[in-house]
BALOBA-1460 file (C-alpha; in Angstrom, 3 decimals):
// residues 155
<rec num="1" residu="m" x="17.249" y="46.945" z="-38.827"/>
<rec num="2" residu="v" x="17.980" y="47.116" z="-35.134"/>
<rec num="3" residu="s" x="15.925" y="48.020" z="-32.077"/>
<rec num="4" residu="f" x="17.050" y="49.184" z="-28.658"/>
<rec num="5" residu="v" x="15.796" y="46.843" z="-25.930"/>
<rec num="6" residu="e" x="15.453" y="48.911" z="-22.774"/>
<rec num="7" residu="f" x="14.777" y="48.307" z="-19.099"/>
<rec num="8" residu="r" x="15.195" y="50.891" z="-16.348"/>
<rec num="9" residu="s" x="17.176" y="53.277" z="-18.582"/>
<rec num="10" residu="f" x="19.710" y="50.627" z="-19.637"/>
<rec num="11" residu="g" x="19.574" y="48.358" z="-22.649"/>
<rec num="12" residu="f" x="21.159" y="46.937" z="-25.741"/>
<rec num="13" residu="w" x="20.830" y="47.145" z="-29.495"/>
<rec num="14" residu="c" x="19.558" y="43.989" z="-31.132"/>
<rec num="15" residu="y" x="19.055" y="42.901" z="-34.712"/>
<rec num="16" residu="d" x="15.302" y="42.836" z="-35.320"/>
<rec num="17" residu="e" x="15.328" y="39.441" z="-37.020"/>
<rec num="18" residu="n" x="17.037" y="37.873" z="-33.996"/>
<rec num="19" residu="l" x="14.679" y="39.612" z="-31.604"/>
<rec num="20" residu="r" x="11.647" y="38.459" z="-33.613"/>
<rec num="21" residu="v" x="12.768" y="34.823" z="-33.514"/>
<rec num="22" residu="w" x="13.438" y="35.092" z="-29.783"/>
<rec num="23" residu="l" x="10.014" y="36.695" z="-29.220"/>
<rec num="24" residu="s" x="8.328" y="33.937" z="-31.234"/>
<rec num="25" residu="h" x="9.939" y="31.347" z="-29.005"/>
<rec num="26" residu="a" x="8.987" y="33.294" z="-25.869"/>
<rec num="27" residu="v" x="5.368" y="33.323" z="-27.059"/>
<rec num="28" residu="s" x="5.606" y="29.565" z="-27.607"/>
<rec num="29" residu="v" x="6.888" y="29.045" z="-24.057"/>
<rec num="30" residu="l" x="4.089" y="31.227" z="-22.669"/>
<rec num="31" residu="d" x="1.542" y="29.235" z="-24.673"/>
<rec num="32" residu="e" x="2.902" y="25.998" z="-23.196"/>
<rec num="33" residu="q" x="2.267" y="27.263" z="-19.659"/>
<rec num="34" residu="e" x="-0.999" y="29.094" z="-20.351"/>
<rec num="35" residu="n" x="-2.802" y="27.580" z="-17.368"/>
<rec num="36" residu="d" x="-0.094" y="28.870" z="-15.029"/>
<rec num="37" residu="w" x="0.090" y="32.443" z="-16.316"/>
<rec num="38" residu="y" x="0.447" y="35.446" z="-14.107"/>
<rec num="39" residu="p" x="-1.850" y="38.244" z="-15.319"/>
<rec num="40" residu="w" x="1.009" y="40.284" z="-16.792"/>
<rec num="41" residu="q" x="2.109" y="37.320" z="-18.907"/>
<rec num="42" residu="q" x="-1.073" y="37.531" z="-21.006"/>
<rec num="43" residu="q" x="-0.172" y="41.121" z="-21.846"/>
<rec num="44" residu="a" x="3.424" y="40.063" z="-22.623"/>
<rec num="45" residu="r" x="2.167" y="37.288" z="-24.886"/>
<rec num="46" residu="e" x="-0.059" y="39.678" z="-26.844"/>
<rec num="47" residu="e" x="2.611" y="42.382" z="-27.168"/>
<rec num="48" residu="w" x="5.429" y="39.992" z="-28.050"/>
<rec num="49" residu="s" x="3.334" y="38.062" z="-30.563"/>
<rec num="50" residu="f" x="2.525" y="41.357" z="-32.281"/>
<rec num="51" residu="y" x="6.161" y="42.452" z="-32.380"/>
<rec num="52" residu="a" x="7.343" y="39.032" z="-33.561"/>
<rec num="53" residu="s" x="5.150" y="39.363" z="-36.635"/>
<rec num="54" residu="l" x="5.461" y="43.131" z="-37.177"/>
<rec num="55" residu="g" x="6.613" y="44.068" z="-40.666"/>
<rec num="56" residu="c" x="8.511" y="47.274" z="-39.888"/>
<rec num="57" residu="g" x="11.919" y="47.455" z="-38.306"/>
<rec num="58" residu="g" x="13.683" y="49.456" z="-35.672"/>
<rec num="59" residu="c" x="10.698" y="49.919" z="-33.391"/>
<rec num="60" residu="l" x="10.335" y="46.692" z="-31.433"/>
<rec num="61" residu="n" x="9.488" y="47.510" z="-27.821"/>
<rec num="62" residu="l" x="9.250" y="44.695" z="-25.288"/>
<rec num="63" residu="q" x="7.483" y="46.923" z="-22.699"/>
<rec num="64" residu="l" x="9.807" y="45.589" z="-19.988"/>
<rec num="65" residu="d" x="9.392" y="48.530" z="-17.598"/>
<rec num="66" residu="e" x="5.613" y="48.151" z="-17.706"/>
<rec num="67" residu="l" x="5.549" y="44.353" z="-17.541"/>
<rec num="68" residu="l" x="8.241" y="43.879" z="-14.886"/>
<rec num="69" residu="p" x="7.954" y="46.740" z="-12.386"/>
<rec num="70" residu="d" x="9.009" y="44.797" z="-9.270"/>
<rec num="71" residu="y" x="11.348" y="42.087" z="-8.018"/>
<rec num="72" residu="d" x="8.823" y="39.222" z="-8.085"/>
<rec num="73" residu="k" x="7.845" y="39.863" z="-11.702"/>
<rec num="74" residu="i" x="11.497" y="40.230" z="-12.699"/>
<rec num="75" residu="e" x="12.225" y="36.819" z="-11.169"/>
<rec num="76" residu="v" x="9.328" y="35.248" z="-13.105"/>
<rec num="77" residu="g" x="10.613" y="37.001" z="-16.222"/>
<rec num="78" residu="k" x="14.108" y="35.569" z="-15.687"/>
<rec num="79" residu="s" x="12.589" y="32.105" z="-15.306"/>
<rec num="80" residu="l" x="10.798" y="32.609" z="-18.629"/>
<rec num="81" residu="l" x="14.102" y="33.634" z="-20.226"/>
<rec num="82" residu="m" x="15.697" y="30.390" z="-19.080"/>
<rec num="83" residu="k" x="12.840" y="28.346" z="-20.576"/>
<rec num="84" residu="v" x="13.201" y="30.159" z="-23.902"/>
<rec num="85" residu="d" x="16.951" y="29.531" z="-23.828"/>
<rec num="86" residu="n" x="16.363" y="25.810" z="-23.212"/>
<rec num="87" residu="k" x="13.948" y="25.705" z="-26.156"/>
<rec num="88" residu="l" x="16.509" y="27.376" z="-28.421"/>
<rec num="89" residu="a" x="19.394" y="25.254" z="-27.117"/>
<rec num="90" residu="a" x="17.449" y="22.106" z="-28.010"/>
<rec num="91" residu="y" x="18.046" y="22.889" z="-31.699"/>
<rec num="92" residu="g" x="21.778" y="22.396" z="-31.279"/>
<rec num="93" residu="t" x="24.209" y="24.757" z="-32.965"/>
<rec num="94" residu="s" x="21.867" y="25.892" z="-35.723"/>
<rec num="95" residu="i" x="18.218" y="26.211" z="-36.670"/>
<rec num="96" residu="s" x="17.288" y="25.221" z="-40.189"/>
<rec num="97" residu="a" x="15.691" y="27.697" z="-42.572"/>
<rec num="98" residu="a" x="12.762" y="25.277" z="-42.922"/>
<rec num="99" residu="i" x="12.029" y="25.460" z="-39.187"/>
<rec num="100" residu="l" x="12.391" y="29.247" z="-39.117"/>
<rec num="101" residu="n" x="10.083" y="29.604" z="-42.117"/>
<rec num="102" residu="n" x="7.392" y="27.431" z="-40.544"/>
<rec num="103" residu="w" x="7.585" y="28.852" z="-37.042"/>
<rec num="104" residu="p" x="4.322" y="30.372" z="-35.769"/>
<rec num="105" residu="n" x="4.214" y="34.127" z="-35.098"/>
<rec num="106" residu="k" x="6.951" y="34.913" z="-37.612"/>
<rec num="107" residu="m" x="6.845" y="38.096" z="-39.626"/>
<rec num="108" residu="q" x="4.641" y="37.750" z="-42.708"/>
<rec num="109" residu="g" x="6.641" y="37.687" z="-45.920"/>
<rec num="110" residu="l" x="9.939" y="36.892" z="-44.196"/>
<rec num="111" residu="c" x="11.707" y="33.994" z="-45.867"/>
<rec num="112" residu="w" x="14.815" y="32.522" z="-44.333"/>
<rec num="113" residu="e" x="17.107" y="31.165" z="-47.032"/>
<rec num="114" residu="d" x="19.891" y="29.773" z="-44.849"/>
<rec num="115" residu="n" x="20.244" y="27.955" z="-41.568"/>
<rec num="116" residu="r" x="21.052" y="30.290" z="-38.684"/>
<rec num="117" residu="t" x="23.395" y="29.862" z="-35.761"/>
<rec num="118" residu="t" x="21.389" y="29.267" z="-32.601"/>
<rec num="119" residu="a" x="23.769" y="31.526" z="-30.668"/>
<rec num="120" residu="d" x="22.428" y="34.528" z="-32.619"/>
<rec num="121" residu="f" x="19.032" y="34.020" z="-30.994"/>
<rec num="122" residu="r" x="20.254" y="32.821" z="-27.608"/>
<rec num="123" residu="k" x="22.275" y="36.033" z="-27.356"/>
<rec num="124" residu="v" x="19.021" y="37.977" z="-27.130"/>
<rec num="125" residu="g" x="17.923" y="36.017" z="-24.066"/>
<rec num="126" residu="y" x="21.362" y="36.220" z="-22.491"/>
<rec num="127" residu="l" x="21.474" y="39.999" z="-22.847"/>
<rec num="128" residu="l" x="17.893" y="40.271" z="-21.568"/>
<rec num="129" residu="y" x="18.811" y="38.213" z="-18.510"/>
<rec num="130" residu="k" x="21.807" y="40.451" z="-17.805"/>
<rec num="131" residu="l" x="19.578" y="43.488" z="-18.266"/>
<rec num="132" residu="l" x="16.955" y="42.178" z="-15.822"/>
<rec num="133" residu="d" x="19.481" y="41.199" z="-13.165"/>
<rec num="134" residu="g" x="21.094" y="44.637" z="-13.357"/>
<rec num="135" residu="s" x="24.506" y="43.547" z="-14.608"/>
<rec num="136" residu="l" x="24.076" y="44.985" z="-18.125"/>
<rec num="137" residu="t" x="24.454" y="48.744" z="-17.826"/>
<rec num="138" residu="t" x="24.897" y="49.764" z="-21.430"/>
<rec num="139" residu="i" x="22.881" y="52.616" z="-22.896"/>
<rec num="140" residu="a" x="21.934" y="53.523" z="-26.459"/>
<rec num="141" residu="s" x="25.236" y="55.340" z="-27.043"/>
<rec num="142" residu="s" x="27.455" y="52.577" z="-25.580"/>
<rec num="143" residu="p" x="29.935" y="50.790" z="-27.871"/>
<rec num="144" residu="l" x="28.299" y="47.924" z="-29.748"/>
<rec num="145" residu="d" x="30.959" y="45.333" z="-28.914"/>
<rec num="146" residu="y" x="28.350" y="43.240" z="-27.086"/>
<rec num="147" residu="l" x="26.875" y="42.361" z="-30.514"/>
<rec num="148" residu="q" x="30.016" y="40.440" z="-31.452"/>
<rec num="149" residu="t" x="29.601" y="36.720" z="-30.818"/>
<rec num="150" residu="e" x="33.017" y="36.321" z="-29.211"/>
<rec num="151" residu="v" x="32.247" y="39.091" z="-26.689"/>
<rec num="152" residu="w" x="28.642" y="38.666" z="-25.604"/>
<rec num="153" residu="r" x="29.107" y="35.761" z="-23.204"/>
<rec num="154" residu="q" x="31.886" y="37.670" z="-21.426"/>
<rec num="155" residu="l" x="29.612" y="40.425" z="-20.119"/>
């Protein structure tokens, strides 16, 4: 399944499994900095933890418009995105199925059978960053070429 990740009327389609893994890692980063949270980050942590473990597909909503209504919060959000990307990049080119299956906040009943390319998950953060900085202006009916690995870093 896929969900449309939206912010200020723009967005991108994303495979739910990739979005869930990214959200799980975002929750982990938030947990690591719990003592330095801004109030909205507690809400983000609760929402994103729920969506990371949600069993149905096609309805993941990151609540970006509500969580990041102004420039200062967007900048904090972009900083969070970079921390999540660093966490994912630390795996190297792939994440083993064993790690994915033992990761906290993962969807109940989901069993990864194969290693996954780290770029599949990092793409989520990259597209989110572009969305937050205003350079991603795709809408739900836009061509899906940004989902192709060879294209997404060229946006």
